[in-house]
N, C-alpha and C positions, 0 to 999 in steps of 0.2 A: 865570276859569274855564278849563278845559282846552279849547283852541281847535282846531276843525277847520281844516285847511289850505285857504286860498282857492285855488280852481281856476277862475278866471273863464273860461278857455278851455274847460275841460271842461263847465262849465255851459252855455256858449254852444252847444256841440254837443248836449248832452243835452236842452236845452230844445226843440231842433228835432226831436227824435226822435219817431217816430210810435208809436202804441200798439202796433202790430205788432212793434216792436223788442223789446218786453218779453219775449215768449216766446223770441225768438232770443237773448236775453242781451246785447243791444247797449247797453242803458242801464237797468240794473236799479236804480239808486240813487234814493233819494227826495231831492228837492232842496228846500232852504229858501232863502228870499230875504228880504232886508230892504232898506231904502232906501239903506243905506250901501254894501253890498257883496253880490254874489251868492256864496254859499258852498256848497260841496259837502262833506257830512260826510266826514271822513277815514276811508276804508276801504282797507285794504291788500288789493288784489285778488290773485287767484291768479297766481303767476308773478313777482311783484315786491314789494318792500317800500316802493316809492315810490308814494304815492297817485295814482291816475289813474282816469279814467272807464273802466270795465272793458274794453269792447271797442272803443270809438270811437278811443281813443288807444293801445291796447296793440299791441305788435309781434308777439305770438303769439296764435293763435286760442284763444278760450275759449268753450265751449258751456255754456249755462246751462239747468238744469231747475228750475222753481220749485215751491213747495209745492202749488199747485193741481193740477199734473200728478200728483203723488203721490196726492192725494185722488181724482182722477177715474180713476186707474188701479186703485184699490181694493187695491193691494198692501199687505200688512202687513210684508213683508220688504223692506227698502230695496234689497237686492241685486237683487230681481226687477225693479224699475224701472230701475236703472242698467244691468243686463244687457241690457235691450231696446234701449239706445242703440247705434247702429251702430258707434261707436268701441270698444265693449267686447266682448271675447270671454269668455263665461261660463266660470267655473272651478268652485271648490267651491260647492255649493248645498245646499239642504235635500233635494234629490232624490238625493243620494249616500248609499249605505249601506255596501257592502263597501269597507273601507278608508277610510271617512269619518273626518274629524277632528271633526265636529260643528260646524264653523265655516262661514262664508260669506266668500269672498274675491273681489276685483275685479281684472280684467286688461285694461289698455288695449292695444289693437292685437295682442293675442294673444302678447305677448312674455313673459308670465308675471307673476303677482301680485307676485313679489319684485322686479320691475322697474317697478312702479307704486307711486308714493308716495301714501298716503291721509292727508288732513289733516282736522281738525275746527277750524273757525274759524282756519285757517291754521297750526295747530300739529299736530305729529306725533301719530298714534295709537300706542298700544302694540302689543305682539305679540299674535297671535291664538291660537297653539297651539304646543306644543313641536315638532310635526312640520311644520306649515305656519305659518311665522313671520309671514306677511303678516297685517295687521290683520284682525280679525274684524268684519265689518260688522253682525253681530248686536248689537254694542255701541251702535249708533246708533238711538235711538228715532225712528221715522219721522215721528210727528206733530210732532216738535220741529224738523224740518228746514225752514229758510226757503227754501233753494235749494241746488242742487248745481252746482259749477263744474268742468268738465273742461278741463284745459289740455293741448294737444297739443304734444309735443316735449320734449326733455330740459330739466330745470330744476334740475340739481344745483348750479349756481352760486348759486341762491337758497336751496335747501332742503337741500343735501347729498346724500349717497348715496341711491340707489334711484330717483330721479326720472329714469329712463332713457326710458321710453315716454311719460311725462307725469305729471300730478298730478290727483287727484280730491279736491276740497275740499268738505266738507259745512259749509255756513254755517247755524248754528243760531239759533233764536229766543231770544236771550240778553238781551233787554231788554223783557220782557213785563209788562204791567200788567193785572190782572184774574184771571179764572178761566176755564179751558177744559177741557171734558170731551170726549173722543173715545171712542166705542164702535163697534166693527165686528165683525160676524160674516161669515164667508166660507167657501167650500168649493168642491168640484168636483162636476160631474155629467157622466156620459159614457154614451153608448149604444155598447155593444160590437158592432162589425160588421165586424171584420177577418176576412173569409172565409178567406183563405189560412192565417192563424194558427189559426183555429178548426179548419180541416181537419187541420192538423198535430197539434193537441191531440187530436182525435178518433182519428186514426190511431195515436197513442201510447197511447191508453186513459187519458189523464189527465182530471181534472175541468175542465170548461169554466168560464170566467169568467161571472158573472151577465150577464143581458141588458142591464140598465141599472143604474147605480150612482150614488149620491150619497154622497160620503164626504170625508174629509180636512178636516173642519170646523176652522176657526181662530177663536178669540175673542181680541180685542185691545182692551184698555182702557187709556187714558192720561189723566192729569190734569196740567195745567200751572197753576201759581199764581205770580203775580208782583205786585210792589208797588214803588212808588218810596218812598224814604225821606221822612220828614216834611219835611225841609229841602229836598227836591228835588235833592239832590246825588248821589243814587245809586239803584240798583235791585237787587233780588234776585229772581231767577226760579228756581223749583224745579219738578221734574217727578217723576212716579211712573208706571211703566207695568207692565202684565202682559200676557203673550201665551201662549196655549196652542194647540198644533198637534196634531191627531190623526193617527195613522198611516194610511198606505195601503200595502197589500201588493201584490206583483206579481200575485197571484191575482185581483185585482179588475179587471184589464185583459186582454183576450184577447191582445193583442200582446206581453204580458210574462208570461203564465201558464205558459210553459215556456221553457227555454233553447233558442232556435231555432238550427238549423244552416243548411245551404245555403252553397254556394260561389259561386253565380252570382246572377242577377237575381231568382230566386225565394227565398222564405224557407226552403224545404226542410222538414225534419222537426224534431221535438223531440229535442234532444240534451241532454247533461248530463255528469255525472261518473261515472267508472267505480268510484268508491267508493259502493257501493249499499247499501240496507237489507238485501238478502239476503246481500251479501258477494261480493267478487270475489277470486279466487285465481289469481295469475299469476306466471310467471317471466319475462315480457316477451320470450319467445322462442316456444316452441311450446305452452305451456300457458296457457289463458285460460278459467277456469271460474267458475261461480257455484253457490250453494247453491239447490237446488230446494226451495222451501218446502212442497211437497206430499209429496215422497218422502224428503227429507232427503239425497239424493244430490248429488254434484258433477256438473254437466252443463255443456256448452259455454255460455259467457256470451252468445255470438252478438250482441255489440254492445250488450247491455242496459246502460243508464245510469240514473242517478238524476236526476230533475227537481228541481234545487235552486232553481228560480225562485219558486214560489208563496209561500214564507215570507219572502223578501227584502222589505225595505221599499222602496217607491217614493217615499214621503215619510216622513221620520223624525218620530216624535212628539217634541215639544219643548216645554219650559216655560221661560219667561224672565221675570225680574224686572229692571227697570231703575229707577234713581233718580239724581238729580243736581241740581245747582244752578249758576247763573251769577250772579255779583255784581260790581258796580262801585261805587266811592264816591270822590268828589272830596275827598280829604283836605285839600287846600289849593288856592288859586288856581293853576290850571295843573298840578296834580299829582293823578293818579288811581291808585288801587289797584284791581286787578281779580283775579278768581279764577274757576276752573272746577273742578267736582268731578263725577265720574260713577262709577257702580257698576253692574255687571251680574252677575247670577247666572243661568246658562243650563245646563239639563240636557237632553241629547238622547240618544236611544237608537237605535243602528244595529243592525239585525237581519239575519242571513243564515241559510242552511240549517244543519242540525245538523252538528257536527263528525264526524270519523271516524278510522279508523286510517291512512288515506292511504298504505298500502304502506310504513309506516315500520319494519316488522320485516324482518329479513334472512333468516329461515328458518322452517320448521316442523319440529318434531321428530316423527319417524314413530311414536314410542311414545305419542303423545298419546291418552289413553283416551277423549277426547271425540270422536275421529274414528272413523268406521267403516272396515272393510276396503275398501269401495268407494272411499271418499274417499282413503285413503292410496295405493291403487293408481292413482287418477286423477291424483294430484299427483306420481307417479313414485317413490314410496318402494320401494326394493328389498326391504325387510323392515321389521318393527316392533320391531326391537331397540333397547334404550336406546342413546342416543348417535348414532343414525342420523338425519340431517337432510337436507332438500332445500331449495334456494333458492326458496322460494315466498313471495311478498309478498301481504299481505292488505289489501283495501280494503273495510272494513265501515263503513257509515254508522250513527251512533248516533242513529237517529230516536227511540228510546225516551227519550233524554235531553233532547229538545227543541232548538229552534234556538239558535244562538249569538247573544248580544246584547251589545253594547258600551255600557256605561253611561258616558257622557262628560259631565263637568261642568267648566264654565269659570266662574271668578269673576274678574272684571277690575275694577280700580279705577284711576282717573286723577285726579291733582290738579295744577292749574296755578295759580301765584300770580305776579302781576307788577305792575309799576309803569310808568306812562307819563305823559308830560307835556311841557310846554314848557320849553325852555332859554331861549329868547327868542322874539321874534316870528317868526323864520325857521327855528329849529331845534327839533326834538323828539327825545325819547328813548323807548325801550321796552326793558324788560328783564323776563325771566320765567324761572321754573324750572318745568319740566314733568316730572312723574314718573308712570310707569304701571307697574302690576304685574298679572301674571296668575297665578292659582293654578289648577292643572289637576289633576284626579283622574280616574282611569279604573278601572273594574272590568269585566273581560271575562269573561263567564260562559259555561259549558257547552262549553269546549274540553276536549281530552283530553291526558293526559300520555303522551308517547312512551315514556318509561322504563317506566311502568306498563303500557302496551299491550304492549310486548315481553315483560315479565315475565308478564303475565296470559295471553298466548298460548302460552307455554312451559309446558305442563301435563303432569304425569306422575302415575302412580298412587302414592298414599301408601304407603310401605313397610309401614306398620302396618295401616291400615284398608282399603287398596285403593281409596279414594275419589280422584277427580281433585283434585289440588292443584297449586299453582304450584311449579316447580322451586326458585324463590327462597325459598319457605316451607320446603322440605325442607332446603336447604343453609343456611338461616338468614340469608341476605343480605337478605330482606324478609319477615318473618313475617306482615305484614299483607296480603300479596298474595292476591287472589281471582281464580280462573280466569274468563276472559272467553270464554264459550261461543258462538263464532260458527259452530259446525259443525253445530248442530241447530236446527231451526225453533223459535222461542220460547225459545232457550237463554240469552239475555241476562237476567241477574238484576239486581235493584236494588243488591245488594251489589257486584256486579262493576262496575256503572256508577258507583257511588259511589267505587270504588277508582281508576278511570281518569279520573274527572272532575277538571278542573283549572281553577279560577278564576285569573285573572291580574290583577295590580295594577300601576298606575304612577301617578306623581305628578310634577308639575313646577312650578317657579317661574321666571317670566321677568320681568326688570326692565329698564326703560328710564328713564334719567335724562338730562335735557337742561337746559342753562343757556344762554340766549341774551341778548345785549345789543347794541343798536345805536343809532346816532343817525342822523337823517334830516333833511335841510333843503336850503335854497337857498344857493348860494355867493354870491349877489348879483352874479353875473357873467352877462351875456347877450351873445350874439353880435350884431354890428351888424344882422344880417338877421333877428333874432328879438326878440320882446318879452319872453318869459319867460326867467328865469334858469335856470342849470344846477342840477339837483337831484342830490343824492348820498346814499348810504347807506354807513356804515362800521360794521362790527360784528364780533363774535367769538362762537363757539359751542363748547361742550364737550358731548359725548354719550358715554354709557357704556351698553352693552347687556350683559346677563348672563343666562345660562341654566343652571339645574340641573335635570336630568331624570333621575329615578330609577325604575327598573323592578325588579320582583321577580326572583328567581333564575331562575324558569322562563322568563320573557321573555329574560333574559340568556343562558341556555345553550341556547335554542332547543328547549325540552322540550315546547312546545305543538304538537300535531299540525296544527292548523288555521291556523297563522300563517305557514307557508312558510319559517321560519328564525328565527334569533336576532335580538333587538333589544337593543342595548347602551345603557347609560347615557351621557348626554352632559352635559358641563359645560364652561363656558368663558365668556370675556368679550372684548368688543372695545370699545375706546375711541378717540375721535378728538378732536383739537383743531383748530379751524378759524377762519380769518379770511376775511371776505368784504367786498366793496364793490360798489356799483352806482352808475351815473351815467345820468341822462337829460338829453340835450343837445338843446334846441330849435335846429334849424339855420336854418330859414326859417319865417316866420309872416306871415300877412296880406299875402301877395304874390299876384300873378296866377299862377294854376295852382299855388299853394302856400299854401293856407290854413294848412297845418301840415306841416312836415317835421322829424321828430324822430329821434334816435338813442339807443338803449338799449345800455349796456355793463354787463356783470356779470363778476365774477371771484371765485373761492373757492380757497383753499389748504387742504388737509386733510392732517393728520399723524396717522397711525394707530399705535397701539401694537404693531402686528404687524410693523413694520419697513419699511413703505412709505408713501409720500405720494402725493398726487394734486392735479393742477391742473384745475379746471373753469372754463369761461367761456361767455359767451353774448353775441352782438351782434345787435341787431335795428333795423330802420328802419320807420317808419310815415310815409306820405306821403298827405296829404289835398289833392288839387288843388282840390276844392270841398267844401262842407259835406256833400254827398250821396255822395261817392265817396272811398274810401280804399284805398290799396295798402299791404301790410305784408309783411315778410320777416324771418326770423330764422335764425341759424345758431348752434348750441351744441355744446359738448363736455360730456358727463356721464360719471359713473362709478357703478358699483355695487360696493361692497366686498363680499368674501365674508362671508356671515353665519355665525353660530355653528355651525349644523348643517353647513354646507358645509366649515367648517374642522375641526371637532372630532368629527363623527359617527364612531364606530368602524365598521369595516367588518364587515358581517354578511351572511348569506344572506337574501334576500327573493324576491319573485315579480315577474316582468315578464309583461305580457300580449302575446300575439302568436302567431306560428307558427314552427315549426322546419322550414325547407325541406328538411331531410334526413330528416324523420320520415315514417312512414306507408309503406304498400305501394308507392306511386308517388311518390317524392320529386320535388320540382320541380328539384332540382340533380342533376347527374350523379354517378355513383359516384366518379369521380376528384375532383370538386369536394368531395363530402362527405368523402372521405378527408382532404383538406386541413384540414377543420374538426375532425378527430379521430374520425370514425366508424371503428370497428375493421374490419379486413378480415373479410368474410363477414357483416357486419351490415347492409349496404346493402339497403334494402327491408323491413327488419324492426325498425328503430328505432321505439320506441313514441312516438306522439304523445299529448300531454296532451289529453283530451277537452274540458277547460275552457279550453284555450289559455293555461295558466299554467305558466311555466318558471322555474327558479332563476336568480337573479342575485346577484352580490356587490356590494352597495351600501355606500356610506360616504363620509366626508369626506376632505379632503386639506389638511393644515396649510400646505402650500406654495403654496396658491392666490394669485393676484394679482387685483387689481381688474379688472372688466370696464370697457371704455371704449366710449362710443357717441358718434356724431355725428348731430345732428338738423338738418333743414332744413325750414322752412315758408315758403311763398310764397302769398299770396292777396290777395283784395280784398273790400271791403264796399261795398254800395250800399244807401243808406237814403233813401227818398223821402219827400216830404211828403204823399203820397196813400195811405199805409198799407202800403207794400211795403218789406221789408228782406231783403237777400240777402247771404250771404257764401259765397265759394268759396275753399278753401284746399288747396293741394298740400302733402303732408307726406312726409317720408322719414326713417327711422331706421335707422342701421347700427350693429350691435353687434359689436365685436371681442373676442377672448379671452373669449368667453362661458363662464361656468361651467355646465357641463352634463355629462351622460353621453352617450356614443355609444350610439345605439340598438342593442339586441341583434340584431335582424334585420339591421341594416346591418353589424354586425361579422361575423356569420356569412356573409352574402352576399359582402362584400368579401374576406374570407379565402378563400372558395371561388374567387373570381375572381383571386387571386394576390397580395393585399395581405398579405404575411407579417407585417407589424408588428401586425396585428390578430389573427392566429391564436393568439398566446399568451394572448389574453383568453378563449379558449374551453376549457373543461375538461369533456369528455364522460366518461361512464362508460366505463372501459376494457373492461367486460364486454359491454355492449349498445349503447353510443353515445348513450344518452338524456341530456338536460340538465334533468331535473325530478324524478327519483325519489331521495329521500333528503334529509337535512338535516345540519347540522353543518359544521365547517370543511373537510371533504373531500368535500362533496356536489358532484355535477356542477353546473356553472353557467357563466354568461357574466359576466365582470367588467365592472361598470357603475359604477365609482367616479367622483367628480367630478374634472374636469380643466378647465384653461383652453384650450379647443380650438375652441369653436364660433364661427360667424360667422352673423349674421342681417342681412338687408336687407329692410326692409318699407316700402312706400310706398303712397300712395293719395290720393284726393281727397275731402274733406268738403264737402258742400253743405248749407247751412242756409238756410231761408227762412221768412218770416212775411208774412202779408197780413191786414189788418184793414179791414173795410168795414161801413158802416151802411146798412141799407135800411129806412127808416122806423123802426118799432119793433124791427126785427131787427138784431142784430149778429153778424157772422160773422168768426171768427178762424181762419186756416189756418196750420199749422206743419209744415214738412218738415225732417227730419234724415236725411241719407243719406250713406253712405260707399261709394265705389268703390275696391276693392282692386286696385292695379295691379301690385304686386310683393309676394311673400312667399317669400323664398329662405332656405334653411337649409343651411349647409355644415358638417356635423358635424366634419369633419377637414380641415385645410389641404391643398389639392391634391386633395381627394376630390370625389366627385360633389356637385353642388348640387341639393338637393331643391326643386323648384318646387311650393310648397304652395298657391299661389293657386287658389282654387276646388276644393280637395280636402279630404279627411278621411282619417284613419288612416295606416297605414304609419309612415313617419318624420315625418309631419306632425301626427299627433295629432288635435286637435279640428277640427271643420269651420271652414273659412275661406272663406266665400262671396265672390264677386267684387262683389256688390252687396247692401246691406242698408239698409233705411230704415224710418222711422215717419212716417206722414202723418196729422195730426190736424185735425179740424174742430170748432170750438167754436161753438155756436149760442146766442146770447143771445136767448131767445124773447121775444115780447111779453108773456108772463105774468111778472109781476114776481117776481123771485127764482129763476126756473127757467132753468137752463142745461143743454144737451145736448151731449155730446161723442162723436164717432165717430173711431176710430183704425184705420188700416190698417197692419199690421206685415208687412213682407216680408223673407224670408230667402232668398237666392239658392241655386241648385243647387250641389251639391258632388259630385265624383267621388272614388272611392277612389284614394288615392295608390298608385302603382306597379302594383298588380294590376288596377285598373279593373274589379272584379267587380260592385260595388254602388254605385249612385248614389242620392243623395237629391234628389228633385225640389224645385224652389222651393216654399216654404211661404208661404201668404197667410193672415193672421189678421185678423179684424175684431172690434173691441171697441166696445161701446156702453155709455154711462153717462149718468146724469142726476143733477142736484143741485137741490134746492129749498130756498131759504132763507126764513125767516120769523121774526117776533118771538115770543118766548116768555118770559113771566115777567120782563120787564124786560131780557132779554138777547137774543142772536141765536142762532138754531138753524138747522141745515142737515141735511137728509136726503139721502144719496147712495146710489144703487143702480146696479149695472152688471153686465154679463156680458162677460168677455173670451173670445176664441175662440168667438164666438157660434154659429158653424156646427159646433162640436164636431169639429174636424179631428183625425184621428189623427196622431201624429208619424211620421216615417219610421222603419221598424223592420226589422231584419234581424239574424240571429245574428252577422254579421261586425262589426256596430257594437259588440259587446261587447269587441272588441279595442282600441277607441279609448280614449284618456284620458278620464276623467270620464264613462264610460258606465254605464248601469244599465237593466236590463229590456229588452234588445234595441234600445235607442235611446240617444241622447245628450241627456239632459234639459236641460242648460243651453243647447243650441243651438236646440231646438224646444220647443213646448208639449207636455209629456209626458203630461198627465192629462186632457185634454179641456176642456170648458167650465169657466170659473172665474167664480163669482158672488160678489157682495159686497153687503152692506147696512150702511150706516154712519150714525151720528148724531153730530153735532158741536154742542156748546152752549158759547157763550162769553158771559161776563158781565163 
């Protein structure tokens, strides 16, 4: 039969492990013994292809989360559980709407999801989305997860590109026998009591959120069926899952019911967009008017804005189907075939406020018959003669057309087929082919055509009938044009809205192909000071990634008013051929003060079709002076090759979130400084600021990019006692050089203003009024934000993990602590430039919150009542201050979760009912209008960083037979 590798020393340590070590991940393997030999089932653990007992003998720290924690947390989205871990900085989640890809991604240490490698059973996942290539965690059915392993530090020498900050490995239940049904319903409940937000809403005259809400219900059903083959030589496990998530809108929470303003510690008033339902008519100099819906006259706008908040989704509606199977069969003695297949169909809707004209026209013609004499006089028309125009821009919100919603569908499939077995008693082989494909389709509804807006606003009197008609209908350039009457109350007609309405379409195919083969075994050579022989791995890998992303013509030419610019097609491929090796060298064993001292060495050579190659390596040492105490350290070099988007994304105009320090009546920079950034003479103090803090940027790829390089260091120790206590403390440090990134727009403007001439060329302001946001197309004002190899990151911290298990009569108590202290988070966007200290900050050039301390502390009580367990968890997220400006701080957040599970026999099987409430005290998230300027923000807060919706309740039933 296919033989597991004897690991007598690993067994020796594992048998001495306490029950408390299980939650810590120190000895998760199930051991089998016979009279002849103690054997540990061969499991290739995260970070190495040489079988070892996962944490006791590993040189790099691995944090483990098991299936019971997933069940007791009640989450139906796997990313919610992982994002609560202190090592993880949340990125894309189900609480994103504006700009959402419909996916969920994971980010170790806050270095970006593209620098975190995600595996399933030790194998690469496929791409998640044409925009966000990182794997979509929606593809992983939560009930099938056996455990999750998080490896800190670079692991490119083992897995190849992308494992810069670490690896997240989902170990699945792939050898199941029987039947299991999981059903869970969950949702949110919240009492709205944010007094300052409610006061702002009342002052603005907007609708208040309900007093109490119960919403966002999620239904999750999963079935697992598994069976061994009749001859006992194999197993097939299959699964089918369905999940349905209901929407939550901003209007259902008082702190998100309007777009909050405020520049300091208070939330301020309700603000929004100057593209309003009544319409704004501006020249961005001395004319700023609106349509009075009572009189029909143009009157001063007086700062009136549109509240775009209520219709936005705080939780996207989502429907997901998953299916798959795992199989293995021993074809012959010592030769096993295995396979994995998975499929996901996920549809998610992202909704935001209605589209509008967004000032995309360049003029109004003074002979427009839809305008009154009062209106033409107000906008500065000298006469009403044909051909007379004035530079007035129109911002009219198409509320009659309904909100914009993005229909996002992802179909992903993955197939892996492999063979593994024994070459002889000491050597084994493994080879597999791994192929993943993603089919993406998108329909973006209720946007408006810029071309048709411009035509429909250029209205003249029909030369024959005298009726208002489009100039383009008169001259024959567009006979279908219908006048868009934004000049009279109720003037918008269904025909006009149909003419300017613009659905958008895109589709994409992403493929990942991987072939890996390696041999692993003992050399039969041992050092005189050690009993075990040297183990090695030798292997090769080929991987090919390909993307074809097609968008319709209106996406391509930037004709959609609500998109901020053009989005171009992308296609390309990247392939790599690699050779790798590993060695584990026992140096000293069974000596005084050296129960075990071992050295790990790894190396990988990667040859890319892009014309560059890379060397990655890792060295680690583990020293166990006693069975209870271990010291470990590792040093590694990793790389991340530029991905397809970074290489081949065409350069187009998009939007960046932030502020222009030269805009507004009182700019934060001086007149001379703003002149350096391109503000025209005489425009200082009158440059228009975007009320939504959204400005134009030129985004895109760069085919000349080089790989990023990173160096990782970990040093730590593990204490595992015989009285139920296990503790690990690890210092970690990751440095990334030549990081592929864009220089922050605010950084570019400020550095240019301070004298950095090399950055001034990246700023292209309007030569008329100095803005960087009005207009679209290739000549639009903007800041250039294309990808470059220019960044440097240094991130370091201390991970503390501990478990303690004790029995008190009929009571069993298990305690688990996972905490991370962030000691350094430095970002240097440009060599020689300012270093941004992002530790304990949010926003500015630092993006998401990066608290100095974050932890989860859980207590599990095995009650005297048979089958009843109760779990309480304290989640803590430290305080963060606003980077640079220091206007708004988010206090430390404390969340208490409580759940209980009761197991009992039912119909010859085992059943378990689980009920719980997370955030039991219904804490509001930190909220402020300035949070909307941060990455991954939504609803005046940053959902991934804090609990955004209040109490989360869940009720689940598990039945296994």
